[in-house]
PDB file of N, CA, C and O in Angstrom:
ATOM      1  N   UNK A   1    -225.915  30.045 134.094  1.00  0.00           N
ATOM      2  CA  UNK A   1    -225.211  29.077 133.597  1.00  0.00           C
ATOM      3  C   UNK A   1    -225.495  27.559 133.987  1.00  0.00           C
ATOM      4  O   UNK A   1    -225.627  27.087 135.116  1.00  0.00           O
ATOM      5  N   UNK A   2    -225.549  26.982 132.865  1.00  0.00           N
ATOM      6  CA  UNK A   2    -225.667  25.278 133.496  1.00  0.00           C
ATOM      7  C   UNK A   2    -224.531  24.530 133.623  1.00  0.00           C
ATOM      8  O   UNK A   2    -223.489  24.859 133.057  1.00  0.00           O
ATOM      9  N   UNK A   3    -224.633  23.495 134.352  1.00  0.00           N
ATOM     10  CA  UNK A   3    -223.551  22.604 134.754  1.00  0.00           C
ATOM     11  C   UNK A   3    -223.823  21.660 133.796  1.00  0.00           C
ATOM     12  O   UNK A   3    -224.970  21.217 133.738  1.00  0.00           O
ATOM     13  N   UNK A   4    -222.853  21.210 132.916  1.00  0.00           N
ATOM     14  CA  UNK A   4    -223.099  20.283 131.979  1.00  0.00           C
ATOM     15  C   UNK A   4    -221.898  19.209 132.187  1.00  0.00           C
ATOM     16  O   UNK A   4    -220.757  19.618 132.401  1.00  0.00           O
ATOM     17  N   UNK A   5    -222.215  17.709 132.111  1.00  0.00           N
ATOM     18  CA  UNK A   5    -221.292  16.758 132.579  1.00  0.00           C
ATOM     19  C   UNK A   5    -221.346  15.949 131.227  1.00  0.00           C
ATOM     20  O   UNK A   5    -222.344  15.609 130.591  1.00  0.00           O
ATOM     21  N   UNK A   6    -219.934  15.717 130.937  1.00  0.00           N
ATOM     22  CA  UNK A   6    -219.745  14.700 129.633  1.00  0.00           C
ATOM     23  C   UNK A   6    -218.855  13.397 130.075  1.00  0.00           C
ATOM     24  O   UNK A   6    -217.726  13.433 130.564  1.00  0.00           O
ATOM     25  N   UNK A   7    -219.388  12.611 129.876  1.00  0.00           N
ATOM     26  CA  UNK A   7    -218.469  11.131 129.952  1.00  0.00           C
ATOM     27  C   UNK A   7    -218.258  10.611 128.366  1.00  0.00           C
ATOM     28  O   UNK A   7    -219.060  10.792 127.449  1.00  0.00           O
ATOM     29  N   UNK A   8    -217.097   9.990 128.295  1.00  0.00           N
ATOM     30  CA  UNK A   8    -216.664   9.360 126.858  1.00  0.00           C
ATOM     31  C   UNK A   8    -216.289   8.131 127.246  1.00  0.00           C
ATOM     32  O   UNK A   8    -215.481   8.103 128.175  1.00  0.00           O
ATOM     33  N   UNK A   9    -216.622   7.177 126.829  1.00  0.00           N
ATOM     34  CA  UNK A   9    -216.163   5.840 127.004  1.00  0.00           C
ATOM     35  C   UNK A   9    -214.767   5.619 125.988  1.00  0.00           C
ATOM     36  O   UNK A   9    -213.927   4.799 126.359  1.00  0.00           O
ATOM     37  N   UNK A  10    -214.622   6.146 125.097  1.00  0.00           N
ATOM     38  CA  UNK A  10    -213.505   6.144 124.214  1.00  0.00           C
ATOM     39  C   UNK A  10    -213.878   5.270 123.049  1.00  0.00           C
ATOM     40  O   UNK A  10    -213.188   5.046 122.054  1.00  0.00           O
ATOM     41  N   UNK A  11    -214.930   4.869 123.294  1.00  0.00           N
ATOM     42  CA  UNK A  11    -215.212   3.602 122.001  1.00  0.00           C
ATOM     43  C   UNK A  11    -216.514   4.152 121.545  1.00  0.00           C
ATOM     44  O   UNK A  11    -217.480   4.599 122.163  1.00  0.00           O
ATOM     45  N   UNK A  12    -216.222   3.964 120.093  1.00  0.00           N
ATOM     46  CA  UNK A  12    -217.627   4.416 119.385  1.00  0.00           C
ATOM     47  C   UNK A  12    -219.065   3.980 119.677  1.00  0.00           C
ATOM     48  O   UNK A  12    -219.178   2.769 119.867  1.00  0.00           O
ATOM     49  N   UNK A  13    -220.057   4.617 119.745  1.00  0.00           N
ATOM     50  CA  UNK A  13    -221.443   4.513 120.233  1.00  0.00           C
ATOM     51  C   UNK A  13    -222.150   5.340 120.246  1.00  0.00           C
ATOM     52  O   UNK A  13    -221.816   6.453 119.841  1.00  0.00           O
ATOM     53  N   UNK A  14    -223.501   5.048 120.766  1.00  0.00           N
ATOM     54  CA  UNK A  14    -224.342   6.271 120.638  1.00  0.00           C
ATOM     55  C   UNK A  14    -224.152   7.428 121.889  1.00  0.00           C
ATOM     56  O   UNK A  14    -223.437   7.277 122.879  1.00  0.00           O
ATOM     57  N   UNK A  15    -224.827   8.389 121.629  1.00  0.00           N
ATOM     58  CA  UNK A  15    -224.711   9.416 122.768  1.00  0.00           C
ATOM     59  C   UNK A  15    -225.910   9.788 123.292  1.00  0.00           C
ATOM     60  O   UNK A  15    -226.847  10.244 122.636  1.00  0.00           O
ATOM     61  N   UNK A  16    -225.892   9.588 124.536  1.00  0.00           N
ATOM     62  CA  UNK A  16    -227.205   9.727 125.607  1.00  0.00           C
ATOM     63  C   UNK A  16    -227.417  11.123 126.197  1.00  0.00           C
ATOM     64  O   UNK A  16    -226.405  11.497 126.790  1.00  0.00           O
ATOM     65  N   UNK A  17    -228.320  11.921 126.217  1.00  0.00           N
ATOM     66  CA  UNK A  17    -228.268  13.186 127.174  1.00  0.00           C
ATOM     67  C   UNK A  17    -229.250  12.869 128.047  1.00  0.00           C
ATOM     68  O   UNK A  17    -230.289  12.359 127.628  1.00  0.00           O
ATOM     69  N   UNK A  18    -229.074  13.104 129.266  1.00  0.00           N
ATOM     70  CA  UNK A  18    -230.113  13.147 130.312  1.00  0.00           C
ATOM     71  C   UNK A  18    -230.349  14.577 130.837  1.00  0.00           C
ATOM     72  O   UNK A  18    -229.398  15.316 131.091  1.00  0.00           O
ATOM     73  N   UNK A  19    -231.566  14.937 130.988  1.00  0.00           N
ATOM     74  CA  UNK A  19    -231.659  16.361 131.586  1.00  0.00           C
ATOM     75  C   UNK A  19    -232.668  16.178 133.061  1.00  0.00           C
ATOM     76  O   UNK A  19    -233.636  15.420 133.108  1.00  0.00           O
ATOM     77  N   UNK A  20    -232.302  16.853 133.956  1.00  0.00           N
ATOM     78  CA  UNK A  20    -233.114  16.914 135.064  1.00  0.00           C
ATOM     79  C   UNK A  20    -233.322  18.485 135.716  1.00  0.00           C
ATOM     80  O   UNK A  20    -232.618  19.472 135.503  1.00  0.00           O
ATOM     81  N   UNK A  21    -234.328  18.391 136.436  1.00  0.00           N
ATOM     82  CA  UNK A  21    -234.793  19.991 137.111  1.00  0.00           C
ATOM     83  C   UNK A  21    -235.378  21.050 135.595  1.00  0.00           C
ATOM     84  O   UNK A  21    -235.198  22.256 135.431  1.00  0.00           O
ATOM     85  N   UNK A  22    -236.080  20.082 134.693  1.00  0.00           N
ATOM     86  CA  UNK A  22    -236.858  20.920 133.688  1.00  0.00           C
ATOM     87  C   UNK A  22    -237.969  21.843 134.627  1.00  0.00           C
ATOM     88  O   UNK A  22    -238.060  23.068 134.558  1.00  0.00           O
ATOM     89  N   UNK A  23    -238.531  21.236 135.237  1.00  0.00           N
ATOM     90  CA  UNK A  23    -239.532  22.170 136.327  1.00  0.00           C
ATOM     91  C   UNK A  23    -238.842  22.025 137.580  1.00  0.00           C
ATOM     92  O   UNK A  23    -238.565  20.926 138.060  1.00  0.00           O
ATOM     93  N   UNK A  24    -238.518  23.315 138.198  1.00  0.00           N
ATOM     94  CA  UNK A  24    -237.856  23.662 139.270  1.00  0.00           C
ATOM     95  C   UNK A  24    -238.180  22.965 140.639  1.00  0.00           C
ATOM     96  O   UNK A  24    -237.365  22.743 141.534  1.00  0.00           O
ATOM     97  N   UNK A  25    -239.519  22.659 140.639  1.00  0.00           N
ATOM     98  CA  UNK A  25    -240.209  22.168 141.955  1.00  0.00           C
ATOM     99  C   UNK A  25    -240.276  20.513 141.703  1.00  0.00           C
ATOM    100  O   UNK A  25    -240.975  19.793 142.416  1.00  0.00           O
ATOM    101  N   UNK A  26    -239.514  20.033 140.670  1.00  0.00           N
ATOM    102  CA  UNK A  26    -239.524  18.532 140.753  1.00  0.00           C
ATOM    103  C   UNK A  26    -238.001  18.118 140.996  1.00  0.00           C
ATOM    104  O   UNK A  26    -237.111  18.316 140.168  1.00  0.00           O
ATOM    105  N   UNK A  27    -237.836  17.563 142.149  1.00  0.00           N
ATOM    106  CA  UNK A  27    -236.362  17.781 142.373  1.00  0.00           C
ATOM    107  C   UNK A  27    -235.602  16.175 142.405  1.00  0.00           C
ATOM    108  O   UNK A  27    -234.418  15.958 142.662  1.00  0.00           O
ATOM    109  N   UNK A  28    -236.604  15.207 142.082  1.00  0.00           N
ATOM    110  CA  UNK A  28    -236.011  13.646 142.203  1.00  0.00           C
ATOM    111  C   UNK A  28    -234.994  13.500 141.118  1.00  0.00           C
ATOM    112  O   UNK A  28    -233.885  13.024 141.359  1.00  0.00           O
ATOM    113  N   UNK A  29    -235.382  13.938 139.823  1.00  0.00           N
ATOM    114  CA  UNK A  29    -234.476  13.887 138.750  1.00  0.00           C
ATOM    115  C   UNK A  29    -233.088  14.506 138.912  1.00  0.00           C
ATOM    116  O   UNK A  29    -232.017  14.024 138.543  1.00  0.00           O
ATOM    117  N   UNK A  30    -233.303  15.627 139.515  1.00  0.00           N
ATOM    118  CA  UNK A  30    -231.890  16.217 139.694  1.00  0.00           C
ATOM    119  C   UNK A  30    -230.934  15.506 140.463  1.00  0.00           C
ATOM    120  O   UNK A  30    -229.759  15.306 140.155  1.00  0.00           O
ATOM    121  N   UNK A  31    -231.683  15.044 141.755  1.00  0.00           N
ATOM    122  CA  UNK A  31    -230.875  14.355 142.768  1.00  0.00           C
ATOM    123  C   UNK A  31    -230.566  13.090 142.365  1.00  0.00           C
ATOM    124  O   UNK A  31    -229.546  12.610 142.861  1.00  0.00           O
ATOM    125  N   UNK A  32    -231.292  12.313 141.460  1.00  0.00           N
ATOM    126  CA  UNK A  32    -230.782  11.165 140.935  1.00  0.00           C
ATOM    127  C   UNK A  32    -229.766  11.255 139.830  1.00  0.00           C
ATOM    128  O   UNK A  32    -228.927  10.370 139.661  1.00  0.00           O
ATOM    129  N   UNK A  33    -229.835  12.171 139.189  1.00  0.00           N
ATOM    130  CA  UNK A  33    -228.857  12.791 138.114  1.00  0.00           C
ATOM    131  C   UNK A  33    -227.266  13.042 138.767  1.00  0.00           C
ATOM    132  O   UNK A  33    -226.173  12.676 138.336  1.00  0.00           O
ATOM    133  N   UNK A  34    -227.601  13.749 139.875  1.00  0.00           N
ATOM    134  CA  UNK A  34    -226.233  14.226 140.526  1.00  0.00           C
ATOM    135  C   UNK A  34    -225.493  12.845 141.377  1.00  0.00           C
ATOM    136  O   UNK A  34    -224.295  12.747 141.641  1.00  0.00           O
ATOM    137  N   UNK A  35    -226.363  12.038 141.642  1.00  0.00           N
ATOM    138  CA  UNK A  35    -225.719  10.895 142.341  1.00  0.00           C
ATOM    139  C   UNK A  35    -225.102   9.843 141.414  1.00  0.00           C
ATOM    140  O   UNK A  35    -224.238   9.108 141.891  1.00  0.00           O
ATOM    141  N   UNK A  36    -225.521   9.681 139.939  1.00  0.00           N
ATOM    142  CA  UNK A  36    -224.801   9.237 138.865  1.00  0.00           C
ATOM    143  C   UNK A  36    -223.882   9.894 138.486  1.00  0.00           C
ATOM    144  O   UNK A  36    -222.940   9.237 138.044  1.00  0.00           O
ATOM    145  N   UNK A  37    -223.755  11.216 138.484  1.00  0.00           N
ATOM    146  CA  UNK A  37    -222.543  11.838 138.090  1.00  0.00           C
ATOM    147  C   UNK A  37    -221.397  11.602 138.994  1.00  0.00           C
ATOM    148  O   UNK A  37    -220.239  11.480 138.594  1.00  0.00           O
ATOM    149  N   UNK A  38    -221.809  11.537 140.367  1.00  0.00           N
ATOM    150  CA  UNK A  38    -220.822  10.972 141.565  1.00  0.00           C
ATOM    151  C   UNK A  38    -220.037   9.796 140.908  1.00  0.00           C
ATOM    152  O   UNK A  38    -218.821   9.716 140.732  1.00  0.00           O
ATOM    153  N   UNK A  39    -221.125   8.803 140.548  1.00  0.00           N
ATOM    154  CA  UNK A  39    -220.533   7.406 140.285  1.00  0.00           C
ATOM    155  C   UNK A  39    -219.677   7.455 139.069  1.00  0.00           C
ATOM    156  O   UNK A  39    -218.628   6.813 139.015  1.00  0.00           O
ATOM    157  N   UNK A  40    -220.021   8.065 138.270  1.00  0.00           N
ATOM    158  CA  UNK A  40    -219.084   8.161 137.068  1.00  0.00           C
ATOM    159  C   UNK A  40    -217.623   9.074 137.538  1.00  0.00           C
ATOM    160  O   UNK A  40    -216.508   8.604 137.314  1.00  0.00           O
ATOM    161  N   UNK A  41    -217.763  10.047 138.024  1.00  0.00           N
ATOM    162  CA  UNK A  41    -216.771  10.726 138.465  1.00  0.00           C
ATOM    163  C   UNK A  41    -215.467   9.967 139.291  1.00  0.00           C
ATOM    164  O   UNK A  41    -214.252  10.018 139.102  1.00  0.00           O
ATOM    165  N   UNK A  42    -216.245   9.294 140.220  1.00  0.00           N
ATOM    166  CA  UNK A  42    -215.622   8.177 141.172  1.00  0.00           C
ATOM    167  C   UNK A  42    -214.557   7.247 140.573  1.00  0.00           C
ATOM    168  O   UNK A  42    -213.410   6.923 140.881  1.00  0.00           O
ATOM    169  N   UNK A  43    -215.573   6.901 139.411  1.00  0.00           N
ATOM    170  CA  UNK A  43    -214.926   5.384 138.750  1.00  0.00           C
ATOM    171  C   UNK A  43    -215.705   4.581 139.081  1.00  0.00           C
ATOM    172  O   UNK A  43    -215.603   3.540 138.432  1.00  0.00           O
ATOM    173  N   UNK A  44    -216.735   4.584 140.085  1.00  0.00           N
ATOM    174  CA  UNK A  44    -217.599   3.400 140.544  1.00  0.00           C
ATOM    175  C   UNK A  44    -218.332   2.827 139.328  1.00  0.00           C
ATOM    176  O   UNK A  44    -218.480   1.608 139.240  1.00  0.00           O
ATOM    177  N   UNK A  45    -218.831   3.718 138.314  1.00  0.00           N
ATOM    178  CA  UNK A  45    -219.305   3.503 137.154  1.00  0.00           C
ATOM    179  C   UNK A  45    -218.876   3.870 136.019  1.00  0.00           C
ATOM    180  O   UNK A  45    -218.419   5.011 135.941  1.00  0.00           O
ATOM    181  N   UNK A  46    -218.902   2.939 134.714  1.00  0.00           N
ATOM    182  CA  UNK A  46    -218.109   3.387 133.730  1.00  0.00           C
ATOM    183  C   UNK A  46    -219.123   2.995 132.453  1.00  0.00           C
ATOM    184  O   UNK A  46    -220.018   2.152 132.494  1.00  0.00           O
ATOM    185  N   UNK A  47    -218.781   3.755 131.408  1.00  0.00           N
ATOM    186  CA  UNK A  47    -219.660   3.573 130.300  1.00  0.00           C
ATOM    187  C   UNK A  47    -218.911   2.233 129.105  1.00  0.00           C
ATOM    188  O   UNK A  47    -217.737   2.271 128.736  1.00  0.00           O
ATOM    189  N   UNK A  48    -219.615   1.475 128.809  1.00  0.00           N
ATOM    190  CA  UNK A  48    -218.948   0.522 128.091  1.00  0.00           C
ATOM    191  C   UNK A  48    -218.780   0.801 126.741  1.00  0.00           C
ATOM    192  O   UNK A  48    -217.976   0.160 126.063  1.00  0.00           O
ATOM    193  N   UNK A  49    -219.550   1.814 126.227  1.00  0.00           N
ATOM    194  CA  UNK A  49    -219.348   2.502 124.830  1.00  0.00           C
ATOM    195  C   UNK A  49    -220.057   3.891 124.831  1.00  0.00           C
ATOM    196  O   UNK A  49    -220.817   4.251 125.731  1.00  0.00           O
ATOM    197  N   UNK A  50    -219.728   4.651 123.714  1.00  0.00           N
ATOM    198  CA  UNK A  50    -220.595   5.857 123.530  1.00  0.00           C
ATOM    199  C   UNK A  50    -220.050   6.902 124.453  1.00  0.00           C
ATOM    200  O   UNK A  50    -218.974   6.881 125.049  1.00  0.00           O
ATOM    201  N   UNK A  51    -221.099   7.933 124.468  1.00  0.00           N
ATOM    202  CA  UNK A  51    -220.834   8.927 125.430  1.00  0.00           C
ATOM    203  C   UNK A  51    -222.322   9.234 126.192  1.00  0.00           C
ATOM    204  O   UNK A  51    -223.459   8.875 125.886  1.00  0.00           O
ATOM    205  N   UNK A  52    -221.871   9.965 127.192  1.00  0.00           N
ATOM    206  CA  UNK A  52    -223.111  10.314 128.112  1.00  0.00           C
ATOM    207  C   UNK A  52    -223.184  11.797 128.343  1.00  0.00           C
ATOM    208  O   UNK A  52    -222.194  12.303 128.872  1.00  0.00           O
ATOM    209  N   UNK A  53    -224.067  12.475 128.071  1.00  0.00           N
ATOM    210  CA  UNK A  53    -224.134  14.109 128.779  1.00  0.00           C
ATOM    211  C   UNK A  53    -225.139  14.316 129.626  1.00  0.00           C
ATOM    212  O   UNK A  53    -226.255  13.991 129.222  1.00  0.00           O
ATOM    213  N   UNK A  54    -225.031  14.829 130.832  1.00  0.00           N
ATOM    214  CA  UNK A  54    -225.899  15.095 131.954  1.00  0.00           C
ATOM    215  C   UNK A  54    -225.849  16.579 132.146  1.00  0.00           C
ATOM    216  O   UNK A  54    -224.832  17.273 132.148  1.00  0.00           O
ATOM    217  N   UNK A  55    -227.071  16.966 132.306  1.00  0.00           N
ATOM    218  CA  UNK A  55    -227.531  18.410 132.640  1.00  0.00           C
ATOM    219  C   UNK A  55    -228.374  18.063 133.786  1.00  0.00           C
ATOM    220  O   UNK A  55    -229.478  17.591 133.514  1.00  0.00           O
ATOM    221  N   UNK A  56    -228.013  18.231 135.195  1.00  0.00           N
ATOM    222  CA  UNK A  56    -228.790  17.790 136.341  1.00  0.00           C
ATOM    223  C   UNK A  56    -229.871  18.983 136.463  1.00  0.00           C
ATOM    224  O   UNK A  56    -231.004  18.657 136.817  1.00  0.00           O
ATOM    225  N   UNK A  57    -229.654  20.074 136.246  1.00  0.00           N
ATOM    226  CA  UNK A  57    -230.467  21.190 136.650  1.00  0.00           C
ATOM    227  C   UNK A  57    -230.581  22.181 135.495  1.00  0.00           C
ATOM    228  O   UNK A  57    -229.788  23.109 135.339  1.00  0.00           O
ATOM    229  N   UNK A  58    -231.697  21.906 134.633  1.00  0.00           N
ATOM    230  CA  UNK A  58    -231.779  22.823 133.330  1.00  0.00           C
ATOM    231  C   UNK A  58    -232.701  24.166 133.635  1.00  0.00           C
ATOM    232  O   UNK A  58    -232.836  25.084 132.826  1.00  0.00           O
ATOM    233  N   UNK A  59    -233.231  24.123 134.776  1.00  0.00           N
ATOM    234  CA  UNK A  59    -234.138  25.348 135.271  1.00  0.00           C
ATOM    235  C   UNK A  59    -233.368  25.975 136.642  1.00  0.00           C
ATOM    236  O   UNK A  59    -233.972  25.899 137.712  1.00  0.00           O
ATOM    237  N   UNK A  60    -232.267  26.484 136.602  1.00  0.00           N
ATOM    238  CA  UNK A  60    -231.397  26.873 137.987  1.00  0.00           C
ATOM    239  C   UNK A  60    -232.427  28.021 138.678  1.00  0.00           C
ATOM    240  O   UNK A  60    -232.496  27.970 139.906  1.00  0.00           O
ATOM    241  N   UNK A  61    -233.021  28.781 138.174  1.00  0.00           N
ATOM    242  CA  UNK A  61    -233.947  29.804 138.580  1.00  0.00           C
ATOM    243  C   UNK A  61    -235.086  29.296 139.302  1.00  0.00           C
ATOM    244  O   UNK A  61    -235.383  29.636 140.448  1.00  0.00           O
ATOM    245  N   UNK A  62    -235.664  28.531 138.642  1.00  0.00           N
ATOM    246  CA  UNK A  62    -236.821  27.701 139.149  1.00  0.00           C
ATOM    247  C   UNK A  62    -236.716  26.883 140.261  1.00  0.00           C
ATOM    248  O   UNK A  62    -237.457  26.790 141.240  1.00  0.00           O
ATOM    249  N   UNK A  63    -235.328  26.097 139.872  1.00  0.00           N
ATOM    250  CA  UNK A  63    -235.098  25.226 141.144  1.00  0.00           C
ATOM    251  C   UNK A  63    -234.510  25.877 142.418  1.00  0.00           C
ATOM    252  O   UNK A  63    -234.453  25.237 143.468  1.00  0.00           O
ATOM    253  N   UNK A  64    -234.126  26.999 142.331  1.00  0.00           N
ATOM    254  CA  UNK A  64    -233.797  27.703 143.455  1.00  0.00           C
ATOM    255  C   UNK A  64    -235.061  28.362 144.295  1.00  0.00           C
ATOM    256  O   UNK A  64    -235.149  28.351 145.523  1.00  0.00           O
ATOM    257  N   UNK A  65    -235.867  28.847 143.527  1.00  0.00           N
ATOM    258  CA  UNK A  65    -237.187  29.079 144.200  1.00  0.00           C
ATOM    259  C   UNK A  65    -238.050  28.056 144.233  1.00  0.00           C
ATOM    260  O   UNK A  65    -239.080  28.386 144.821  1.00  0.00           O
ATOM    261  N   UNK A  66    -238.060  26.946 143.844  1.00  0.00           N
ATOM    262  CA  UNK A  66    -238.588  25.838 144.087  1.00  0.00           C
ATOM    263  C   UNK A  66    -240.118  26.148 143.604  1.00  0.00           C
ATOM    264  O   UNK A  66    -241.070  26.003 144.372  1.00  0.00           O
ATOM    265  N   UNK A  67    -240.247  26.562 142.335  1.00  0.00           N
ATOM    266  CA  UNK A  67    -241.294  26.940 141.496  1.00  0.00           C
ATOM    267  C   UNK A  67    -240.929  25.954 140.105  1.00  0.00           C
ATOM    268  O   UNK A  67    -239.802  25.663 139.706  1.00  0.00           O
ATOM    269  N   UNK A  68    -242.257  25.540 139.507  1.00  0.00           N
ATOM    270  CA  UNK A  68    -242.288  25.086 138.199  1.00  0.00           C
ATOM    271  C   UNK A  68    -241.589  25.617 137.147  1.00  0.00           C
ATOM    272  O   UNK A  68    -240.756  24.890 136.605  1.00  0.00           O
ATOM    273  N   UNK A  69    -241.748  26.684 136.762  1.00  0.00           N
ATOM    274  CA  UNK A  69    -240.936  27.515 135.887  1.00  0.00           C
ATOM    275  C   UNK A  69    -241.022  29.044 136.188  1.00  0.00           C
ATOM    276  O   UNK A  69    -241.920  29.416 136.943  1.00  0.00           O
ATOM    277  N   UNK A  70    -240.065  30.059 135.600  1.00  0.00           N
ATOM    278  CA  UNK A  70    -240.280  31.304 135.738  1.00  0.00           C
ATOM    279  C   UNK A  70    -240.812  32.026 134.642  1.00  0.00           C
ATOM    280  O   UNK A  70    -241.829  32.710 134.762  1.00  0.00           O
ATOM    281  N   UNK A  71    -240.211  31.918 133.625  1.00  0.00           N
ATOM    282  CA  UNK A  71    -240.813  32.762 132.322  1.00  0.00           C
ATOM    283  C   UNK A  71    -241.694  31.849 131.304  1.00  0.00           C
ATOM    284  O   UNK A  71    -242.760  32.126 130.756  1.00  0.00           O
ATOM    285  N   UNK A  72    -240.965  30.761 131.235  1.00  0.00           N
ATOM    286  CA  UNK A  72    -241.621  29.913 130.052  1.00  0.00           C
ATOM    287  C   UNK A  72    -241.649  28.283 130.767  1.00  0.00           C
ATOM    288  O   UNK A  72    -240.948  28.037 131.748  1.00  0.00           O
ATOM    289  N   UNK A  73    -242.349  27.469 130.275  1.00  0.00           N
ATOM    290  CA  UNK A  73    -242.273  25.894 130.797  1.00  0.00           C
ATOM    291  C   UNK A  73    -241.402  25.345 129.633  1.00  0.00           C
ATOM    292  O   UNK A  73    -241.715  25.275 128.444  1.00  0.00           O
ATOM    293  N   UNK A  74    -240.187  24.954 130.256  1.00  0.00           N
ATOM    294  CA  UNK A  74    -239.126  24.365 129.502  1.00  0.00           C
ATOM    295  C   UNK A  74    -239.455  23.067 128.575  1.00  0.00           C
ATOM    296  O   UNK A  74    -238.905  22.694 127.539  1.00  0.00           O
ATOM    297  N   UNK A  75    -240.442  22.560 129.239  1.00  0.00           N
ATOM    298  CA  UNK A  75    -241.091  21.224 128.667  1.00  0.00           C
ATOM    299  C   UNK A  75    -241.667  21.490 127.330  1.00  0.00           C
ATOM    300  O   UNK A  75    -241.853  20.660 126.440  1.00  0.00           O
ATOM    301  N   UNK A  76    -241.872  22.499 127.310  1.00  0.00           N
ATOM    302  CA  UNK A  76    -242.858  22.814 126.039  1.00  0.00           C
ATOM    303  C   UNK A  76    -241.953  23.593 124.839  1.00  0.00           C
ATOM    304  O   UNK A  76    -242.455  24.187 123.886  1.00  0.00           O
ATOM    305  N   UNK A  77    -240.373  23.442 125.126  1.00  0.00           N
ATOM    306  CA  UNK A  77    -239.383  24.120 124.346  1.00  0.00           C
ATOM    307  C   UNK A  77    -238.602  22.857 123.511  1.00  0.00           C
ATOM    308  O   UNK A  77    -237.953  22.998 122.475  1.00  0.00           O
ATOM    309  N   UNK A  78    -238.816  21.718 124.168  1.00  0.00           N
ATOM    310  CA  UNK A  78    -238.180  20.559 123.423  1.00  0.00           C
ATOM    311  C   UNK A  78    -238.668  20.004 122.101  1.00  0.00           C
ATOM    312  O   UNK A  78    -238.083  19.058 121.574  1.00  0.00           O
TER     313      UNK A  78
END
């Protein structure tokens, strides 16, 4: 199961989706996205308009094992 975080400004606007941990051995994106999630959840950061969807770890099995991917390279599925 993937953790998916949704933030809505309540004002019409675009939706941005951000994905981290596509490759399980590339940790920086997940770390950055988790920091951003904390900022939005605490109210430190707010959306001016639109929506934001964040999936900080898209490849949890690869992330846990610190390998690029397990069965398929998720980067090739987008």
